[in-house]
C-alpha positions in Angstrom: 159.0 42.3 143.5 162.1 43.2 142.0 163.4 46.1 139.4 164.3 45.7 136.0 166.1 48.6 133.9 166.5 47.9 130.1 170.2 48.8 130.0 170.6 49.6 126.3 170.9 48.0 122.5 168.1 46.9 120.1 166.2 44.2 121.2 162.9 42.1 121.9 161.6 42.8 125.7 161.4 38.8 126.3 164.6 38.2 124.7 167.9 36.1 125.8 168.5 36.8 129.8 171.5 38.4 130.7 172.3 40.7 127.6 169.3 43.8 128.3 167.7 43.6 131.9 169.6 44.6 134.7 168.6 45.3 138.3 169.6 48.8 138.7 170.0 52.1 136.0 172.9 51.4 133.7 173.7 47.9 135.8 174.8 44.9 134.2 172.7 43.0 132.0 172.1 39.7 132.2 169.0 39.7 134.9 165.8 37.6 134.1 163.1 38.9 131.8 160.2 40.6 133.9 157.1 39.4 135.3 154.0 40.6 136.6 155.7 40.9 140.2 158.6 43.2 138.5 158.8 47.4 138.2 160.4 48.0 134.8 162.2 50.9 134.2 163.4 52.9 130.9 165.4 55.6 131.7 168.3 57.7 130.2 170.6 55.2 130.7 168.8 52.9 128.7 170.1 54.5 125.3 168.2 55.7 122.3 167.2 51.9 121.3 164.3 50.2 120.1 162.9 48.0 121.9 160.6 45.4 120.3 157.5 44.2 122.1 157.5 40.4 121.9 153.8 38.6 121.4 152.3 37.8 124.7 155.4 38.2 126.9 155.6 41.8 127.6 154.4 42.2 131.4 155.2 44.2 134.4 154.0 45.0 137.5 154.3 48.9 137.1 156.2 50.6 133.9 157.9 53.9 133.9 159.7 55.6 131.0 161.3 58.7 132.7 164.2 59.9 130.6 164.1 56.9 128.2 164.8 58.3 124.2 164.3 55.3 122.4 161.3 53.6 120.6 158.9 50.9 121.7 158.1 48.9 118.6 154.8 47.5 119.6 154.2 46.0 116.0 150.8 44.2 116.8 151.7 43.2 120.3 151.0 44.8 123.6 152.6 45.5 127.2 150.5 44.2 130.2 150.9 46.2 133.5 149.6 43.9 136.5 150.5 46.1 139.2 147.8 47.0 142.3 149.7 50.4 143.6 149.6 54.2 142.2 152.0 54.9 139.2 151.0 51.7 137.2 152.5 53.4 134.1 154.5 56.6 134.1 155.1 57.8 130.8 157.3 60.6 129.2 157.8 62.8 126.2 161.5 61.9 125.2 160.8 58.4 123.6 158.6 57.4 120.8 156.3 54.4 119.9 155.7 52.4 116.7 153.1 49.8 115.7 149.8 50.0 117.5 150.9 50.6 120.8 148.4 48.7 123.7 148.8 48.7 127.3 146.4 46.4 129.6 145.8 47.3 132.8 145.2 44.3 134.7 146.0 45.0 138.3 144.0 45.7 141.2 143.9 48.9 144.0 143.9 52.1 143.3 145.5 53.0 139.9 147.0 56.0 138.4 148.0 56.1 134.4 150.5 59.2 133.9 151.1 58.7 130.3 152.6 62.5 129.9 151.8 65.0 127.4 153.0 63.1 124.6 152.2 63.6 120.7 149.5 61.9 118.9 152.1 59.9 117.0 153.5 59.0 120.4 150.4 58.2 122.4 149.6 54.8 123.8 146.0 52.7 124.1 145.2 51.5 127.5 142.7 48.9 128.0 141.6 48.5 131.9 140.2 44.8 131.9 140.0 43.1 135.1 137.3 42.3 137.7 138.4 45.1 140.1 136.0 47.9 141.6 139.1 50.1 142.2 139.7 53.8 141.3 142.2 54.3 138.1 143.0 57.9 137.4 144.5 58.5 133.7 146.1 62.4 133.3 148.3 62.8 130.2 147.9 61.9 126.5 146.7 58.6 125.7 145.3 57.1 122.2 142.6 54.8 123.1 141.1 54.5 126.8 138.8 51.3 126.9 137.2 49.8 130.0 136.4 46.2 129.4 135.6 42.8 130.8 134.1 43.0 134.2 135.4 46.3 135.4 133.2 47.9 137.9 135.8 50.7 139.0 135.8 54.2 139.2 137.5 56.7 136.6 139.0 59.5 138.6 138.6 63.2 137.0 141.5 64.3 135.7 143.0 66.5 132.6 143.8 63.9 130.1 143.8 64.2 126.1 142.7 61.4 124.3 144.2 60.7 120.4 141.5 57.9 120.1 138.4 56.6 121.3 136.9 56.5 124.7 134.9 53.2 125.6 133.0 53.2 129.1 131.6 50.3 130.1 128.1 49.6 132.3 128.7 49.1 135.8 131.9 51.3 136.3 131.5 54.7 137.8 133.1 58.3 136.7 133.8 60.9 139.4 133.1 64.2 138.7 135.4 67.2 138.6 136.7 70.3 136.9 139.6 68.8 134.8 139.1 68.8 130.8 139.1 65.6 128.9 140.4 66.6 125.6 139.5 64.6 122.3 142.5 65.6 119.9 142.9 63.6 116.8 144.0 65.0 113.8 142.2 62.7 111.3 140.1 59.6 111.3 136.9 58.9 113.5 137.2 58.8 117.2 134.3 56.9 119.1 132.7 57.5 122.4 131.1 55.1 124.1 129.3 56.7 127.5 127.4 53.2 128.6 124.8 55.6 129.8 127.3 57.2 132.2 127.6 60.6 133.0 130.7 62.4 132.1 130.5 65.1 134.8 133.3 66.8 133.5 134.2 69.3 131.0 135.1 68.2 127.6 136.8 69.7 124.6 137.1 68.7 121.1 140.1 70.5 119.2 141.6 68.0 116.6 140.6 67.8 113.2 139.1 64.3 113.3 135.6 63.3 113.5 134.3 62.9 117.2 131.5 60.3 116.9 128.9 59.3 119.7 128.2 55.3 119.7 125.3 56.1 122.2 123.6 58.7 124.3 126.3 60.8 126.0 125.3 62.7 129.2 127.7 65.5 130.5 127.3 67.5 133.7 124.4 67.0 136.3 124.3 69.7 138.9 127.3 71.9 138.3 127.8 73.2 135.0 130.0 71.4 132.5 131.7 73.1 129.5 131.9 71.6 126.1 134.4 73.0 123.5 134.0 72.6 120.1 137.2 74.1 118.8 137.9 71.9 115.7 136.9 68.9 114.1 133.4 67.7 113.6 131.0 66.1 116.2 129.2 63.6 115.2 126.2 63.2 117.3 125.4 59.7 114.8 121.6 60.2 115.5 121.8 60.5 119.2 121.1 62.9 121.9 124.0 64.7 123.7 122.5 66.3 127.0 124.6 68.8 128.7 124.2 70.7 131.9 126.4 73.9 131.0 127.9 75.8 128.5 128.5 74.6 124.7 130.9 76.5 123.4 132.4 76.8 119.5 133.3 80.5 119.4 136.3 80.5 116.6 136.7 80.5 112.8 138.2 77.2 112.9 136.8 74.9 110.5 134.2 72.9 112.6 131.0 71.0 112.3 128.5 68.8 114.2 126.9 66.1 112.2 123.2 65.8 113.7 121.5 63.3 111.8 118.2 62.8 113.6 120.3 63.2 116.6 120.2 66.8 119.0 122.0 68.5 121.6 119.5 68.8 124.8 120.8 71.6 127.3 119.5 71.1 131.1 120.9 74.2 132.8 118.6 76.0 134.7 120.3 79.3 136.3 121.9 82.3 134.7 124.7 81.1 132.0 124.8 80.7 128.6 123.9 77.3 127.7 125.3 77.8 124.0 127.7 80.3 122.9 129.2 80.6 119.2 129.3 84.2 118.7 131.6 83.7 116.1 130.3 81.2 113.7 132.4 81.3 110.6 133.9 78.2 109.8 131.1 76.4 111.3 129.1 74.0 109.3 126.4 71.4 110.0 124.8 68.2 108.5 121.3 66.5 109.4 118.9 68.6 111.3 120.1 71.1 113.3 118.2 70.6 116.8 119.4 72.0 119.8 116.6 71.9 123.0 117.0 73.7 126.5 114.8 72.0 128.7 116.3 73.6 131.8 113.5 74.8 133.9 115.0 78.1 134.6 113.4 80.8 137.1 111.9 84.6 137.4 115.2 86.6 137.6 117.8 84.3 136.0 119.1 84.7 131.9 120.2 82.3 130.0 121.8 83.3 126.9 122.3 81.8 123.4 124.7 83.3 121.2 124.9 82.3 117.5 126.8 84.5 115.0 126.4 87.5 117.1 129.8 88.9 116.6 130.3 87.4 113.2 130.0 84.2 111.0 126.2 83.4 111.2 124.5 82.7 107.9 121.4 80.6 106.5 123.5 77.7 105.7 125.3 77.5 109.4 122.1 78.5 111.3 120.5 75.8 113.7 117.2 75.1 115.4 116.7 76.4 119.4 114.1 75.1 121.1 113.3 76.2 124.6 110.5 73.9 126.1 110.5 75.3 129.9 111.5 77.8 132.3 110.3 81.2 133.6 113.4 83.0 133.0 114.9 85.3 130.5 116.1 83.9 127.4 118.4 86.2 125.4 118.2 85.1 121.8 121.0 84.4 119.0 121.6 86.9 116.4 121.1 84.0 113.9 119.3 81.1 113.9 117.2 78.4 111.6 113.6 78.0 113.6 113.4 79.3 117.1 110.5 77.4 119.1 109.2 78.5 122.9 107.2 75.3 123.9 104.2 75.9 126.0 106.0 74.7 129.2 107.8 78.2 128.8 106.4 81.1 130.9 108.8 83.7 130.6 110.4 86.3 128.6 112.8 87.3 126.3 115.7 89.8 125.4 117.7 90.4 122.4 119.3 92.2 119.6 118.7 92.0 116.3 117.5 88.7 115.1 118.2 87.1 111.7 115.7 84.0 111.1 116.2 81.6 108.4 113.4 79.5 109.3 110.0 79.6 111.5 109.8 81.0 114.7 107.2 80.0 117.2 106.1 82.0 120.7 104.9 80.3 123.7 101.3 81.0 124.7 102.2 81.0 128.2 105.3 83.2 127.8 105.0 86.9 129.2 103.5 89.4 126.9 106.7 91.5 126.8 108.3 88.4 125.2 109.2 89.9 121.7 109.6 93.6 122.8 112.9 95.2 121.3 114.2 98.2 119.4 116.1 96.1 117.1 114.9 93.9 114.3 113.4 90.5 113.7 114.7 89.7 109.9 113.2 86.5 108.3 116.0 85.8 105.5 114.6 82.5 104.3 115.0 81.5 100.5 113.4 78.5 100.0 110.3 76.6 101.1 107.7 77.7 103.4 108.4 78.9 106.8 105.8 79.8 109.8 105.3 82.1 112.4 103.4 81.6 115.4 102.8 84.2 117.9 100.0 82.5 119.9 98.9 85.7 120.9 102.2 87.4 122.0 102.8 91.0 120.1 105.8 91.3 117.8 106.9 94.3 119.3 110.2 95.2 116.9 110.5 96.1 113.6 110.4 93.0 111.2 111.9 92.6 107.8 110.9 90.2 105.2 114.0 89.5 102.7 114.8 86.2 101.3 114.8 85.7 97.6 112.1 83.0 97.1 111.5 82.6 100.7 107.6 82.0 101.9 106.7 82.9 105.5 103.0 81.6 106.6 101.2 82.9 109.6 99.9 80.3 111.7 96.7 82.5 113.6 96.9 85.9 113.8 99.9 88.1 114.2 100.3 92.0 116.0 103.4 93.7 115.5 103.8 96.9 117.8 101.8 98.5 120.5 102.4 102.0 121.6 105.8 102.8 119.7 105.8 102.7 116.0 107.3 99.3 114.2 108.6 99.4 110.8 107.3 96.4 108.6 109.5 95.9 105.5 108.5 93.4 103.0 111.9 93.7 100.6 111.5 90.3 98.9 109.3 86.5 99.1 106.2 85.7 100.1 104.0 87.2 103.0 101.3 84.7 103.5 98.6 86.1 105.7 97.0 82.2 105.2 93.5 83.9 105.9 94.9 85.7 109.3 94.9 89.1 110.3 98.5 90.9 110.5 97.8 93.9 112.9 100.2 96.4 112.8 101.2 99.8 114.7 103.7 101.5 112.6 104.8 101.7 108.8 104.6 98.8 106.0 107.0 99.5 103.5 107.9 97.3 100.3 109.2 100.0 97.8 111.0 98.3 96.0 111.7 96.4 92.2 112.4 92.8 93.9 110.0 89.9 93.3 107.5 90.2 96.3 104.2 88.9 97.0 101.5 89.3 99.6 98.9 85.8 100.1 95.9 87.4 101.7 93.7 84.5 101.4 90.8 85.7 103.5 92.5 87.9 105.8 94.2 91.3 105.9 96.4 93.5 107.2 95.3 96.2 109.6 97.3 99.2 110.5 96.5 101.0 114.2 99.4 103.6 113.7 98.1 107.0 115.1 101.2 109.2 114.8 102.5 111.0 111.5 104.3 108.0 109.6 104.0 106.6 106.1 101.8 103.9 107.4 101.7 102.0 103.7 104.9 102.9 101.4 105.1 101.1 98.3 106.1 104.0 95.8 107.8 101.6 93.5 105.0 98.4 93.3 106.8 97.0 90.3 107.4 93.4 90.4 104.8 93.3 93.4 101.7 90.8 93.5 99.5 89.3 95.8 96.5 86.5 95.7 93.3 86.4 97.7 91.4 89.8 98.7 93.9 92.5 99.1 92.6 94.0 101.8 94.3 96.5 103.6 92.4 98.3 106.9 93.8 101.6 108.5 91.8 101.7 111.9 94.2 103.8 114.4 92.1 107.0 115.4 94.8 109.5 115.0 93.9 113.3 115.5 94.1 116.6 114.0 97.7 117.6 113.2 98.7 114.5 112.4 99.3 113.1 108.8 99.1 109.5 107.7 100.7 108.7 104.2 99.6 106.1 102.3 101.3 105.4 98.8 101.4 102.4 96.1 102.9 102.7 92.8 103.5 106.3 92.8 106.5 105.9 91.2 106.2 103.0 88.9 104.6 99.5 89.0 101.0 99.8 90.1 98.5 97.9 87.6 95.1 96.9 88.3 96.1 93.4 89.1 98.7 94.2 91.7 96.9 97.1 93.5 95.6 96.7 97.0 92.2 97.9 98.7 92.2 100.3 101.6 89.4 101.1 104.0 90.4 103.8 106.3 87.9 103.5 109.2 88.8 106.3 112.0 90.7 109.0 112.3 90.0 113.2 112.5 93.9 113.5 111.1 94.8 114.3 107.5 95.6 111.1 105.1 98.0 111.8 102.4 97.3 109.5 99.4 98.8 108.5 96.2 99.1 105.9 93.7 96.8 103.3 92.4 94.4 101.7 94.7 91.7 98.8 94.0 89.0 99.8 96.4 89.3 102.7 98.4 87.1 103.6 101.3 87.1 106.4 103.9 84.0 104.9 105.7 84.3 106.1 109.4 87.0 108.8 108.7 86.1 112.2 109.5 89.7 114.1 108.7 91.0 115.2 105.4 92.3 113.7 102.1 94.7 115.5 100.6 94.6 116.1 96.6 97.2 113.8 94.4 97.0 111.9 91.3 95.2 108.4 91.9 94.1 105.4 89.9 91.1 103.6 91.3 90.5 100.1 89.7 87.4 99.1 92.2 85.2 101.3 94.1 85.3 104.8 96.0 83.4 105.6 99.0 83.8 108.7 101.0 81.7 109.0 104.2 79.8 112.1 105.5 81.7 114.4 107.3 85.3 114.2 105.5 87.0 117.0 103.8 88.7 116.4 100.7 91.3 119.0 99.8 91.1 120.7 96.4 93.6 120.5 93.9 94.7 120.0 90.2 95.8 116.4 90.6 93.4 114.0 88.6 91.7 111.0 90.0 91.4 108.0 87.2 88.8 105.4 87.5 90.9 102.5 85.6 89.3 99.3 85.7 89.1 96.8 82.9 86.9 94.7 84.6 83.2 94.4 83.0 82.4 94.2 87.3 80.7 97.2 87.8 82.6 99.7 90.1 80.8 102.0 92.6 81.4 105.5 93.6 79.8 106.6 96.7 80.6 110.4 98.0 77.9 111.3 100.6 77.5 114.9 99.6 81.5 115.3 99.4 82.6 117.8 96.5 85.6 116.3 94.8 87.0 119.5 93.6 89.8 118.1 91.5 89.7 116.3 88.2 88.2 113.2 87.5 88.9 110.4 85.0 87.1 107.3 83.2 89.6 105.7 81.5 89.5 101.8 81.2 88.9 99.6 78.1 85.9 97.1 79.3 85.8 99.2 82.6 82.1 100.0 84.3 81.3 102.3 86.9 78.1 103.3 88.4 77.1 106.4 90.9 75.7 105.3 94.2 74.6 108.7 94.7 75.3 112.2 93.6 78.5 113.4 92.2 80.1 117.0 92.4 83.3 117.8 91.2 84.2 121.4 91.7 83.4 124.6 89.5 86.1 124.4 86.8 87.2 120.6 87.1 86.4 118.3 84.3 85.2 114.8 84.2 86.6 113.2 81.2 85.1 109.8 79.6 87.8 108.2 77.5 87.1 104.7 77.4 84.5 102.3 79.8 80.8 102.7 80.7 80.0 105.6 83.2 76.3 105.2 84.5 74.9 107.9 86.6 72.3 105.6 88.1 69.6 108.3 87.8 72.0 110.4 90.3 72.6 114.2 89.9 76.0 115.1 88.4 77.9 118.6 88.9 81.1 119.2 87.2 82.8 122.2 85.6 83.3 119.9 82.2 82.0 116.8 81.4 83.9 115.6 78.3 84.2 112.5 76.2 85.4 113.9 73.1 87.4 111.0 71.8 86.7 107.9 69.3 87.5 105.6 71.6 84.7 102.7 72.6 82.8 104.1 75.6 79.2 103.8 76.9 77.5 107.0 78.8 74.2 106.4 80.4 72.6 109.7 81.9 69.0 108.1 82.2 67.0 110.5 84.1 69.7 112.5 85.5 70.7 116.1 86.1 74.1 117.3 84.5 75.2 120.5 85.9 77.8 122.0 84.2 79.7 125.1 86.1 82.5 125.8 84.2 82.9 129.2 82.6 85.4 129.1 79.8 84.8 129.0 76.0 86.5 125.2 76.1 84.3 124.1 79.3 81.0 122.9 79.0 79.1 119.3 77.8 81.4 118.0 75.2 81.4 115.0 73.5 81.7 112.7 70.3 79.0 110.3 68.8 82.0 108.0 67.4 82.6 105.4 69.5 80.0 106.2 72.0 76.9 104.3 73.1 74.1 106.6 74.6 71.4 106.7 77.1 70.8 110.6 77.4 67.3 111.1 75.7 65.5 111.6 79.5 68.5 113.3 80.9 68.6 117.2 81.9 71.8 119.4 81.2 72.0 122.4 83.2 74.6 125.1 82.5 74.9 127.5 85.4 78.0 129.4 84.1 78.0 133.4 84.1 81.0 133.3 81.7 81.4 131.1 78.2 80.3 127.0 78.0 80.0 124.7 75.5 77.2 121.7 74.6 79.2 120.7 71.5 79.7 117.2 69.9 83.6 117.8 69.4 85.3 116.9 66.1 82.6 114.6 65.4 79.2 115.9 66.9 76.2 114.9 68.5 74.6 113.6 65.2 71.7 111.4 65.4 71.4 111.5 69.3 68.6 113.1 71.2 69.5 114.2 74.9 66.6 115.4 77.0 66.3 118.6 78.2 69.3 121.8 77.8 69.1 124.3 80.0 71.0 127.9 80.0 70.7 129.2 83.6 73.7 131.3 83.8 72.9 134.9 83.9 75.0 136.5 81.5 76.5 133.9 80.3 77.0 132.3 76.7 76.0 129.1 76.2 77.7 127.4 72.7 75.8 124.8 70.5 78.9 123.1 69.3 81.9 124.4 69.7 82.9 128.1 70.5 84.2 128.2 67.0 82.6 125.8 64.8 81.2 122.4 64.3 80.6 120.1 61.3 78.0 118.0 62.2 74.4 118.6 63.9 73.5 118.2 67.7 69.8 117.5 68.8 67.9 117.7 72.1 64.1 117.2 73.2 64.4 120.8 75.1 66.3 123.6 74.8 65.2 126.6 77.4 66.5 129.0 79.9 65.5 130.1 83.5 67.6 133.5 83.6 68.1 135.9 81.1 70.0 138.0 79.7 72.2 135.3 78.5 73.4 134.3 75.1 73.0 131.4 73.3 75.6 130.7 70.1 74.7 128.2 67.5 78.1 127.0 66.0 76.3 123.6 64.1 77.0 124.0 60.5 74.4 121.8 59.5 71.6 122.3 62.1 70.5 121.9 65.8 67.5 119.9 66.1 64.9 120.0 69.1 61.9 118.9 69.9 61.0 121.9 72.2 62.4 125.3 71.9 61.7 126.9 75.1 63.9 130.0 74.9 62.7 133.5 76.4 63.8 136.3 77.6 62.2 139.2 79.7 61.4 142.9 79.0 64.8 144.6 79.2 66.7 141.4 79.4 66.9 139.9 76.2 68.6 136.3 75.3 71.0 136.6 72.4 70.5 133.8 69.6 73.2 134.4 67.6 76.1 132.6 65.2 79.4 132.0 66.4 80.6 133.2 63.3 79.1 136.8 62.5 77.3 136.8 59.1 77.3 133.3 59.0 73.6 131.9 59.5 73.3 128.5 61.5 70.3 126.7 61.9 67.8 125.8 64.4 65.5 122.9 63.1 62.3 121.1 64.4 60.1 118.6 62.8 57.0 120.4 62.8 54.7 122.5 65.2 54.5 126.3 66.4 57.3 127.5 68.7 56.2 130.6 70.2 59.1 132.6 72.2 59.9 136.0 73.8 62.2 138.8 74.1 65.3 137.2 72.1 68.0 139.4 70.3 68.2 136.8 67.0 71.0 137.3 64.6 72.3 135.1 62.0 69.9 132.5 62.8 67.6 130.1 60.1 64.8 128.3 61.6 63.3 125.3 60.0 60.3 122.8 60.4 57.4 124.4 61.6 56.5 128.0 62.7 58.8 130.2 64.6 57.5 133.2 66.1 59.6 135.7 68.3 57.8 138.3 70.6 59.0 141.1 71.8 62.3 140.2 70.1 64.9 141.9 68.3 65.8 141.2 64.7 69.8 141.9 64.2 69.5 140.5 61.0 70.5 137.6 58.7 67.7 135.7 60.2 65.3 133.4 58.1 62.3 131.9 59.1 61.8 133.5 62.3 58.2 135.4 62.6 59.2 138.8 64.7 55.9 139.8 66.3 54.8 142.6 68.9 52.0 142.7 71.3 49.3 145.4 71.3 46.1 145.2 73.7 45.9 141.5 73.1 46.0 141.5 69.2 49.4 140.6 67.8 50.9 142.2 64.7 53.1 140.5 62.1 56.2 142.2 60.7 57.7 140.5 57.8 
């Protein structure tokens, strides 16, 4: 073996002997062109010259470039190093290369390639192509590193940078180690062919090129090896990248993973952070972004997954994470697309705020504490249908649904919260119960004007909270809709001193088509309720309901044993649906005003209805049927011209009001009646009206009208005047003294006039306008009454006899009679 030194000048490697090759550095030229047994040196004495590599003739045993400042011009040719010892190639950073630089390594023995940390432009490709089973070490920077032919040796671990492709081959081996292999090309596509070998050393991708797998890649075995994506694109090309260690890419550089149908699979078992991208700004992906974590972590260990925890996590760059095994604790990332705990996972989780842009599924075998946190889980999808699979595990944390156009479907029942109240907020999108029960310990809120929907199907929301809170708050219900049967069950057995609040559309937005049904089935606390509701039931509740302005579009049920707070706020039955709505009070007094006002609506009592003294029931529109049940109120009014139906049947209506504007006040215009068998009783000791309003009760024959308020005044008509007639089957009284004042300007028609006082307690029958007589009429027959004080009254039809009565003047048709030893005397 001889040494050959390049002695300067620009020439071809295999040029004329005697000019460019010397035996010593700076020595005289003229030596033979190097052969496979010669060591070749390019050094400082070789000059800053261009050495052209000829076609197929550049060969040596070893090649050393230390100190050379010239250029190796490869063109399309290559150099062959055939040496069998260490240092087969030693490079430097002082020279440059052109063309497609390639060095073939064909020697045997333990070889080392030391190309130095050159730039990408000056990197050289190496092909190891021999039949040896020798070890080879590569440290420094290279272009392509290719193992070819029948090579079966070992690539030792070393710190190296590749600006091109890495091609391994079946039959060779790789040494494990902590030194990093870096892929750093600035452009184009670098390929990695692993030939099913495990790269048991750290890998870094730090250029701006694309790094593309050519087959499945495994990194690390029993010692954790880190894969770092600093910049550029890691292209899995539909293959699986399996790693035992940490994948890290926490920076703001432009970088991407092209998954295609491939995935990252992490097999780390113990404590560690198998995926770390706390800063996710600048990161993107293509394909289906799947990361599988298959390590069998043990109890007491924690695997942490970080994505966007510090910044940069978005719906457009979040990934899918699958935990398939382990009994350890998984610390979840702040941002993710889908997150799935497979059936093989039996551990738990710990996490901060979670932002889910896809679906989430828990394992039925994981610990019950698996989703406990004081932080919020936000569902933020803006398209498609995402699923929530709890598998019986409670989401013991606050939850927010906030994605314009997003839909979240329950797969099975969902429980949120246990002993600590957890808030559920629907800000945007659709919550699809898909026929399941959503059980919630906390407050449900959706008070805004965004487009949002709850798809109940046959499912329901069940609230179990027992503390003071707004357990359902939708004060602004604008743009809220639902599908299915809208059932909200309130089942928490809250005790006295607690106030639970339920609101729907108090401020704006409540309509018949978006109101929900609420059933309060337990508790002895106070329910503060307001707004609009479909069905409202307190069955099983023993507490207190506060008075508030309510609109009810369906059925109302109060149970025995609860308390209703008195107040001036009105409950309006507002259905416009022809389906009969029911009202069940179970002997509770509704000490607040009630209005029936729904075009085409229909309401029917299921038992007696009692409204507090001086509280009005108003029929504005629709059909009201007492269903033969008794009705008690301060005033019953239907004094308007709207289309409406009043069905009293055989019911008794008791009027308790005591002012000149209270009573039973109606209008025949627009009203259809079933009142002929009814009884209307006035119990007030003040003034009360049985009137037809502006159009009167003309042609409407009521049943029995009874004055039973001692000392009170019953106006037939209004307290001033009425322009048309009224009528009833029987007009009577049960107490005296009292006053019946006729305001009908035409006539008040009766079949039976059974008004009587007692000696010393006369009943006054008069006109609302002194000196203006009002008419009472009947078809025929004789009427006998006792102890009246009659003034300004005209009696027509049949005979009218008043015994023991006082004629106070301006009366016509009355026969005032006295009793004397059984003989009647008539005074005219």
